[in-house]
C-alpha positions in Angstrom: -24.5 10.9 -48.0 -22.8 14.0 -46.5 -25.6 14.2 -43.9 -25.0 10.6 -42.9 -21.3 11.2 -42.7 -21.8 14.3 -40.5 -24.1 12.3 -38.3 -21.6 9.5 -38.0 -18.9 12.0 -37.2 -21.1 13.6 -34.5 -21.7 10.2 -33.0 -18.0 9.4 -33.1 -17.1 12.7 -31.4 -19.8 12.2 -28.9 -18.5 8.7 -28.1 -14.9 9.8 -27.6 -15.8 13.1 -26.0 -18.7 12.5 -23.6 -18.6 8.7 -23.2 -14.8 8.8 -22.9 -15.2 11.0 -19.8 -17.9 8.8 -18.3 -15.8 7.7 -15.2 -15.0 11.3 -14.4 -18.6 12.3 -14.7 -19.7 9.5 -12.5 -17.1 10.3 -9.9 -18.1 14.0 -9.9 -21.8 13.1 -9.5 -21.0 10.7 -6.6 -19.0 13.4 -4.8 -21.7 16.0 -5.2 -24.3 13.6 -4.0 -22.2 12.7 -0.9 -21.7 16.4 -0.1 -25.2 17.8 -0.6 -26.9 14.7 1.0 -24.5 14.5 3.9 -27.3 15.0 6.5 -28.7 11.6 5.4 -25.5 9.8 4.5 -23.6 10.6 7.7 -26.0 8.9 10.1 -26.4 6.0 7.7 -22.6 5.6 7.5 -22.3 5.8 11.3 -25.0 3.2 11.7 -23.3 0.9 9.3 -20.0 1.3 11.2 -21.8 0.5 14.5 -23.5 -2.4 12.9 -20.1 -3.9 11.9 -18.9 -3.4 15.5 -22.0 -4.7 17.3 -23.0 -7.5 14.9 -20.5 -10.0 16.3 -22.0 -9.6 19.8 -25.5 -10.1 18.5 -24.5 -13.2 16.6 -22.8 -14.5 19.8 -26.0 -14.1 21.8 -28.0 -15.8 19.1 -25.7 -18.8 19.3 -26.6 -18.9 23.0 -30.3 -19.5 22.1 -31.4 -15.8 22.5 -33.9 -14.5 19.9 -32.9 -11.8 17.5 -34.9 -8.9 18.9 -33.9 -9.4 22.6 -30.3 -9.9 21.5 -30.3 -6.6 19.6 -32.0 -4.7 22.4 -29.6 -6.1 25.0 -26.5 -5.2 22.9 -27.7 -1.7 22.2 -28.6 -1.1 25.8 -25.2 -2.4 27.0 -23.4 -0.2 24.5 -25.5 2.8 25.4 -24.9 2.3 29.1 -21.2 2.0 28.5 -21.1 5.2 26.5 -23.2 6.9 29.1 -21.0 5.9 32.0 -17.9 7.0 30.2 -19.5 10.3 29.2 -20.6 10.9 32.8 -17.1 10.3 34.2 -15.6 12.6 31.5 -18.1 15.4 32.0 -17.9 15.3 35.8 -14.1 15.4 35.9 -14.0 18.1 33.2 -16.2 20.3 35.4 -13.8 19.7 38.3 -10.9 20.7 36.2 -12.7 23.8 34.9 -13.6 24.9 38.5 -9.9 24.5 39.6 -8.4 26.4 36.7 -8.5 29.9 38.3 -6.3 28.7 41.2 -3.5 27.9 38.6 -3.5 31.4 37.1 -0.5 32.7 39.0 1.5 29.6 38.1 0.6 30.0 34.4 1.5 33.7 34.5 4.9 33.0 36.0 5.8 30.4 33.5 4.7 32.5 30.5 6.8 35.4 31.8 9.8 33.2 32.2 9.5 32.1 28.6 10.1 35.6 27.3 13.7 36.6 26.4 15.5 37.9 29.5 16.4 41.6 29.8 18.7 41.3 32.8 21.7 39.3 33.7 24.4 37.8 31.4 21.9 36.6 28.8 20.1 39.9 28.6 23.5 41.7 28.3 24.5 39.3 25.5 21.2 40.0 23.6 21.7 43.7 24.0 25.3 43.5 22.7 24.1 41.5 19.6 21.5 44.1 18.8 24.1 46.9 19.1 26.5 45.0 16.9 23.9 44.4 14.2 23.1 48.1 14.2 26.8 49.1 13.8 27.5 46.5 11.0 24.4 46.9 8.8 23.5 50.5 9.7 20.0 49.5 10.8 18.1 52.6 12.0 15.6 51.9 14.7 12.5 53.9 15.3 13.4 54.0 19.0 16.8 53.7 20.7 17.8 50.4 22.2 17.1 50.2 25.9 20.0 49.2 28.1 19.6 46.0 30.1 18.0 46.9 33.4 19.0 45.8 36.8 16.8 43.7 39.2 16.1 46.8 41.3 14.9 48.8 38.4 12.8 46.0 37.1 11.1 45.5 40.5 10.5 49.3 40.8 8.8 49.3 37.3 6.6 46.3 38.2 5.5 48.1 41.5 4.6 51.3 39.6 2.7 49.3 37.0 0.7 47.6 39.7 -0.5 51.0 41.2 -3.9 51.9 39.6 -4.2 55.3 38.0 -7.1 57.6 38.6 -7.3 58.8 35.0 -9.0 55.7 33.6 -12.0 56.6 31.4 -15.5 55.8 32.5 -16.9 52.6 30.9 -20.1 52.7 29.0 -22.5 49.8 29.7 -25.0 48.8 27.0 -28.1 47.3 28.6 -29.8 44.6 26.5 -33.6 44.3 26.6 -34.9 41.3 28.5 -35.2 38.1 26.5 -38.4 36.2 26.6 -38.5 32.6 27.9 -39.4 31.2 24.4 -36.5 33.0 22.7 -34.2 31.9 25.4 -35.3 28.3 25.1 -34.9 28.4 21.3 -31.4 30.0 21.6 -30.4 27.3 24.1 -31.8 24.3 22.2 -30.8 25.3 18.7 -27.2 24.1 18.9 -28.2 20.7 20.2 -31.3 19.9 18.2 -29.4 18.9 15.1 -26.9 16.6 16.9 -29.7 15.0 18.9 -31.7 14.4 15.6 -28.6 12.9 14.0 -28.0 10.7 17.1 -31.6 9.5 16.9 -31.2 8.6 13.2 -28.0 6.7 14.0 -29.7 4.6 16.7 -32.8 3.8 14.5 -30.6 2.9 11.5 -28.3 0.7 13.7 -31.2 -1.2 15.3 -32.8 -1.8 11.9 -29.6 -3.0 10.4 -28.9 -5.4 13.3 -32.5 -6.8 13.1 -32.7 -7.0 9.3 -29.1 -8.2 8.4 -30.3 -11.0 6.1 -32.8 -8.7 4.4 -30.2 -6.1 3.6 -27.8 -8.7 2.3 -30.4 -10.3 0.1 -31.3 -6.9 -1.4 -27.7 -6.3 -2.3 -27.4 -9.7 -3.8 -30.5 -9.1 -5.9 -29.0 -5.8 -7.1 -25.8 -7.6 -8.2 -27.7 -10.3 -10.1 -27.6 -14.0 -10.1 -24.6 -14.1 -12.4 -22.5 -12.2 -9.8 -23.9 -14.0 -6.7 -20.6 -15.6 -5.8 -18.5 -12.4 -6.2 -21.0 -10.3 -4.3 -21.1 -12.8 -1.4 -17.3 -12.8 -1.2 -17.3 -9.0 -1.2 -19.8 -8.7 1.6 -18.0 -11.3 3.7 -14.7 -9.7 3.1 -15.9 -6.2 4.0 -17.6 -7.4 7.1 -14.5 -9.3 8.3 -12.1 -6.4 7.6 -14.2 -3.7 9.1 -15.3 -5.7 12.2 -11.7 -6.7 12.9 -10.4 -3.2 12.4 -13.0 -1.6 14.7 -12.6 -4.2 17.4 -8.8 -3.9 17.3 -9.1 -0.1 17.2 -11.3 -0.1 20.4 -9.0 -2.5 22.2 -5.8 -0.7 21.3 -7.1 2.8 22.2 -8.6 1.5 25.5 -5.2 -0.1 26.4 -3.4 3.1 25.3 -5.6 5.3 27.5 -5.2 2.8 30.4 -1.4 2.9 30.2 -1.3 6.6 29.8 -3.7 7.1 32.8 -1.5 4.9 35.0 1.6 6.8 33.9 -0.1 10.1 34.8 -1.2 8.7 38.2 2.4 7.7 39.0 3.5 11.2 38.1 0.9 12.6 40.5 -1.0 14.4 37.8 -4.5 15.3 39.0 -7.5 13.8 37.2 -5.3 11.1 35.7 -8.4 9.0 34.9 -9.9 11.8 32.9 -6.9 12.3 30.7 -6.5 8.6 30.1 -10.1 8.2 29.0 -10.0 11.3 26.9 -6.9 10.2 25.0 -8.4 6.7 24.4 -11.6 8.2 23.0 -9.9 11.0 20.9 -7.4 8.6 19.4 -10.3 7.0 17.5 -10.4 10.2 15.5 -7.5 9.9 13.0 -4.6 12.3 13.3 -6.4 15.3 15.0 -7.6 13.2 18.0 -4.1 12.1 18.9 -2.8 15.7 18.9 -5.7 17.0 21.0 -5.8 14.1 23.4 -2.1 14.3 24.0 -1.9 18.1 24.2 -4.6 18.5 26.8 -2.8 16.7 29.7 0.5 18.3 28.7 -1.0 21.8 29.0 -2.7 20.8 32.2 0.6 19.7 33.8 2.1 22.9 32.5 -0.5 24.9 34.4 -0.6 22.8 37.6 3.0 22.1 38.5 5.4 24.9 39.4 8.4 23.4 37.8 9.2 22.1 34.3 10.1 18.5 35.1 6.5 17.1 35.4 5.2 18.5 32.1 8.4 17.3 30.5 7.8 13.7 31.9 4.2 13.8 30.7 5.4 14.9 27.2 8.0 12.1 27.2 5.5 9.5 28.3 3.1 10.5 25.5 5.9 10.5 22.8 7.1 7.0 23.9 3.6 5.5 23.9 2.7 7.2 20.6 5.8 6.0 18.8 5.5 2.4 20.2 1.8 2.1 19.3 1.8 3.9 16.0 5.0 2.3 14.5 4.9 -1.2 16.0 1.6 -2.3 17.5 -0.9 -0.7 15.1 0.8 -1.7 11.8 1.1 -5.3 13.2 -2.5 -5.5 14.2 -4.2 -3.4 11.5 -2.1 -4.3 8.5 -3.9 -7.6 7.7 -7.3 -6.2 8.6 -7.7 -3.0 6.6 -5.5 -3.5 3.6 -5.1 0.3 3.2 -1.7 1.9 2.3 -0.4 4.7 4.6 -0.6 7.3 1.9 -4.1 6.3 0.9 -5.2 6.5 4.6 -4.0 10.1 4.9 -5.5 11.1 1.5 -8.9 9.6 2.1 -9.1 11.1 5.6 -8.6 14.5 4.0 -11.2 13.8 1.3 -13.8 12.5 3.7 -13.1 15.5 6.1 -13.7 18.0 3.2 -17.0 16.2 2.4 -18.5 15.5 5.8 -16.3 17.4 8.3 -15.5 15.7 11.6 -17.8 12.8 11.1 -16.1 12.1 7.8 -12.7 12.1 9.5 -14.0 9.6 12.1 -15.5 7.3 9.4 -12.7 7.7 6.9 -11.1 4.3 7.6 -14.2 2.1 7.5 -15.5 3.8 4.4 -12.1 3.4 2.6 -12.1 -0.3 3.5 -15.5 -0.6 1.7 -14.0 1.1 -1.4 -11.0 -1.2 -1.4 -13.3 -4.3 -1.2 -15.4 -2.9 -4.1 -12.2 -2.4 -6.1 -11.1 -6.0 -5.4 -14.3 -7.7 -6.5 -15.8 -5.4 -9.1 -13.6 -5.2 -12.3 -14.9 -1.8 -13.2 -13.6 -0.4 -9.9 -10.3 -2.2 -9.8 -8.4 1.1 -9.9 -9.7 1.7 -6.3 -7.8 -1.4 -5.1 -4.7 -0.4 -6.9 -4.7 3.2 -5.7 -5.8 2.6 -2.1 -4.7 -0.9 -1.3 -1.5 -2.0 0.4 -0.7 -4.6 -2.3 1.2 -2.4 -4.7 4.2 -4.5 -5.2 5.2 -5.3 -8.8 5.6 -8.9 -9.9 9.2 -10.1 -9.9 9.5 -10.2 -13.7 8.0 -6.7 -14.0 10.2 -5.4 -11.3 13.3 -7.0 -12.8 12.5 -5.6 -16.3 11.7 -2.1 -14.8 15.1 -2.0 -13.1 16.9 -3.0 -16.3 15.0 -0.3 -18.2 16.2 2.2 -15.5 19.7 0.8 -16.2 20.1 -0.2 -12.5 21.9 -3.5 -12.9 22.7 -3.8 -9.2 19.1 -3.7 -8.1 18.0 -6.0 -10.9 20.6 -8.6 -9.8 19.4 -8.1 -6.2 15.8 -9.0 -7.3 17.1 -12.2 -8.9 19.1 -13.1 -5.8 16.0 -12.5 -3.6 13.9 -14.7 -5.9 16.4 -17.5 -5.6 16.0 -17.6 -1.8 12.8 -19.7 -2.2 13.0 -21.0 -5.8 15.2 -23.1 -8.0 17.4 -21.7 -10.8 15.0 -23.0 -13.5 12.2 -21.1 -11.8 14.2 -17.9 -11.9 14.8 -18.3 -15.6 11.2 -19.3 -16.4 9.5 -16.9 -14.1 11.6 -13.8 -14.2 14.3 -13.6 -16.9 12.4 -15.1 -19.8 9.3 -12.9 -19.2 11.5 -9.8 -19.0 13.2 -10.7 -22.2 9.8 -11.2 -23.9 8.7 -7.8 -22.7 11.9 -6.3 -24.1 11.4 -8.0 -27.4 7.8 -6.6 -27.7 8.9 -3.1 -26.8 11.9 -3.3 -29.2 9.8 -4.4 -32.1 7.2 -1.7 -31.4 9.9 1.0 -31.3 9.5 1.7 -27.6 13.0 0.5 -26.6 16.0 2.4 -27.8 19.3 0.8 -28.8 21.1 1.9 -25.6 18.7 0.4 -23.2 18.3 -2.7 -25.4 22.0 -3.3 -25.4 22.3 -2.7 -21.7 19.3 -5.0 -20.9 20.7 -7.9 -23.0 24.2 -7.5 -21.6 23.0 -7.4 -18.0 20.9 -10.5 -18.5 23.9 -12.3 -20.0 26.1 -11.3 -17.1 23.5 -12.5 -14.6 23.4 -15.9 -16.3 27.2 -16.1 -16.3 27.3 -15.4 -12.6 24.9 -18.3 -12.0 27.0 -20.8 -13.9 28.2 -22.6 -10.8 25.0 -22.0 -8.8 23.5 -25.0 -7.2 20.1 -24.6 -5.6 19.7 -26.0 -2.1 16.1 -27.0 -2.9 15.6 -30.6 -3.9 15.2 -31.5 -7.6 12.1 -33.6 -7.9 13.3 -35.1 -11.2 16.9 -35.9 -10.2 16.3 -39.5 -9.1 14.0 -40.4 -12.0 16.2 -39.4 -14.9 17.9 -42.1 -16.9 21.7 -41.9 -16.6 22.2 -42.9 -20.2 20.0 -40.1 -21.4 21.8 -37.6 -19.2 25.0 -38.3 -21.2 23.5 -37.4 -24.6 25.2 -34.4 -26.3 23.0 -31.4 -27.1 23.6 -28.5 -29.6 21.5 -25.3 -28.9 20.8 -23.1 -31.8 19.1 -19.6 -31.4 16.4 -19.0 -34.0 17.1 -15.4 -34.8 18.2 -12.6 -32.5 20.0 -11.9 -29.2 17.0 -12.7 -27.0 16.8 -16.2 -28.6 20.5 -16.6 -28.0 20.3 -15.7 -24.3 17.4 -18.1 -23.8 19.6 -20.8 -25.5 22.4 -20.0 -23.0 20.1 -20.6 -20.1 18.9 -23.9 -21.6 22.5 -25.0 -22.2 23.4 -24.1 -18.6 20.5 -26.1 -17.2 21.3 -29.1 -19.4 24.9 -28.9 -18.3 23.8 -29.1 -14.7 21.7 -32.2 -15.5 24.7 -34.0 -17.0 24.4 -33.2 -20.7 27.3 -32.0 -22.7 26.1 -28.9 -24.6 27.4 -26.5 -27.2 25.8 -23.2 -28.3 25.9 -22.9 -32.1 24.7 -19.7 -33.9 22.3 -20.3 -36.8 24.8 -18.6 -39.2 27.4 -21.2 -38.3 25.2 -24.1 -39.5 27.4 -24.7 -42.6 27.7 -27.9 -44.7 30.7 -29.0 -42.7 28.9 -28.7 -39.4 25.9 -30.5 -40.9 28.1 -33.4 -42.2 29.6 -33.7 -38.7 26.2 -33.9 -37.1 25.1 -36.5 -39.6 27.8 -38.7 -38.2 26.5 -38.2 -34.7 22.7 -39.0 -34.8 22.6 -39.2 -31.0 23.2 -35.5 -30.8 20.0 -33.7 -30.0 19.3 -30.3 -31.7 17.5 -27.7 -29.5 16.2 -24.5 -31.3 15.6 -21.6 -29.0 12.9 -19.1 -30.0 11.4 -16.4 -27.9 7.9 -15.4 -29.0 6.0 -13.4 -30.2 8.2 -12.7 -33.2 10.5 -15.8 -33.5 8.0 -18.4 -34.6 8.6 -18.0 -38.3 12.4 -18.1 -37.9 12.1 -21.2 -35.7 9.9 -22.9 -38.3 12.3 -22.2 -41.2 15.3 -23.2 -39.2 13.6 -26.4 -38.1 12.8 -27.3 -41.7 16.4 -26.8 -42.7 17.7 -29.0 -39.8 15.1 -31.7 -40.6 16.0 -31.8 -44.2 19.7 -32.1 -43.5 19.5 -34.2 -40.3 16.6 -36.6 -40.5 18.0 -38.9 -37.8 18.7 -36.4 -35.1 16.1 -35.5 -32.5 14.9 -31.9 -32.7 13.4 -29.9 -29.8 11.8 -26.5 -30.3 11.8 -24.1 -27.3 8.9 -21.6 -27.8 9.6 -20.0 -24.4 6.4 -18.6 -22.8 4.1 -19.7 -25.6 0.5 -20.5 -24.7 -1.4 -23.5 -25.9 -1.0 -27.3 -26.0 2.5 -28.5 -27.0 1.1 -31.0 -29.5 -0.9 -28.4 -31.2 2.1 -26.1 -31.4 4.1 -29.0 -32.8 1.6 -29.5 -35.7 2.1 -25.8 -36.7 5.6 -26.6 -37.9 4.3 -28.6 -40.9 6.5 -31.1 -42.7 9.5 -30.0 -40.6 7.8 -31.1 -37.5 10.1 -31.4 -34.5 10.1 -34.3 -32.1 8.8 -32.1 -29.3 7.9 -28.5 -28.4 8.7 -27.1 -25.0 7.2 -23.8 -23.6 9.4 -23.6 -20.5 13.0 -24.4 -19.7 11.8 -26.8 -17.1 10.1 -28.9 -19.8 13.0 -28.6 -22.2 15.5 -29.9 -19.6 13.5 -33.1 -19.1 12.8 -33.7 -22.9 13.9 -36.9 -24.6 14.1 -40.6 -24.2 17.1 -42.8 -23.3 19.9 -42.3 -25.8 20.8 -45.3 -27.8 24.3 -44.0 -28.7 27.2 -44.1 -26.3 28.2 -40.5 -26.7 29.0 -38.7 -23.5 30.0 -35.4 -25.0 30.0 -33.3 -28.1 32.7 -34.7 -30.3 35.9 -32.6 -30.6 35.6 -32.7 -34.4 32.2 -30.9 -34.2 33.6 -28.4 -31.8 36.5 -27.6 -34.0 34.3 -27.3 -37.0 32.0 -24.9 -35.2 34.9 -22.8 -34.2 36.5 -22.7 -37.7 39.4 -25.0 -37.0 37.9 -28.3 -38.3 
């Protein structure tokens, strides 16, 4: 027996220890696989990205009656030719720039020397005085005395002397390397380019295969998912293809336009090789973050080296800043927001993660790969955390946001949420969709001991104040039931009784307010005030409807007991039970009340405000005698 217990305990510990950490273990295994197998996964991911970019063109050619294989070959050849032409232009102009750089050396030296702190003139005298003052005040002892500011004549003499070569320079020792064989020279020359060429070949092969075998790859993924998840997997694949294709197409168009505008601006500023800098910036901006800095910094440094003054480099910097702010803050969020679904913080974080795993290729592929992760999180329940962490749809529901602000004791923001909700909804929608769910969450937390008395009091008081502020509110939206209600029924008096606690009372206040707006005369009566005198008054007014307000999940018992009491004392009065937010059919809920069965059960305030039949009694308001009895004066 003890052995069995020890075995069961070991199984339990293993379940909670190892199996409880299963997601972390799977995540670690995936990251290790991506890192150590990056030589295979990088070309595969690049090919997948190119497939998303080129597939729409292949599909378009197929719709023009061109067969699959010729369409793929034509698209790949056109893309390769375009890349080759752009690369040839960039390389040729880069060689021209490199050959012209020595002629700009003097200009660069003069600008660098002008950047140093001046040692002559008023500015140099001021700096010298500040250093002397600092030495006198703080007693700073310098290893060498401060030199006095020199005049222009002294500075020119010093530069002339420095330019004269001295004859005491030591003799240089030259180390002669042995001659290198042709084979070793070829290996040394080809070694840095063999791996990139091999990866490029793998990318081309994978891309052509994916374009030709699109349906085959999709069918294999569907078979892996299983027939039971066929619909979900189809939606996921279509969503991923749509998002990534749209993003890549928009990215190419935006960066090409960006480079074109920047190149035209440089041409108008008379910057040499303006085409080169525009093309480079358009290409490098496809690399997130780092590409923008490099692509913008190169033409600024080039203008700094070429032009003798400071105005042209300053204008180039200003042009780059204006374009970057406009594109990054207005154009790209407008175009990319609905296509990627990635939050800004997640985009930065995933870019860093993919860069650490795969280096520069990971940085380039970070956005398409993250889109794939978000799609998986949207359609695979076990990976829903990916959509929550990385997606841009992180806004709380109105009722959760309203409750969270009340928990934070931020009444102003909570009321602002309610006002914003009312912009497109009716008052009853606000009560049913925001306030009642928040009160239900508060009741659950309070009964579980998670809500202290201070926050509970503040929450109920804030909700009461909000309802009071909306007493005279009239929604501009049309009421679909206003023209169908019977005018005689609208004159029936109603007495609202909370089943138990303050949350039930607040819900009763909302119901009374809505009934008042529909023409009923209402009165809120606490359950403790249901004395024999009040009961006798209500017996004399059988046309008065009794509404019992109960907020689940802990008010059903109180509502049933109160309904039984009311039914025993007032058999002729109609009784409505409001089980706000309860699930299930109203007739089934009504049967649960047993012998004290009410006339109807409503689960929303919208249902309760429409309950009843035309009243047979000519009462248009709650009688004064009943009002005085309830207030203690009858």
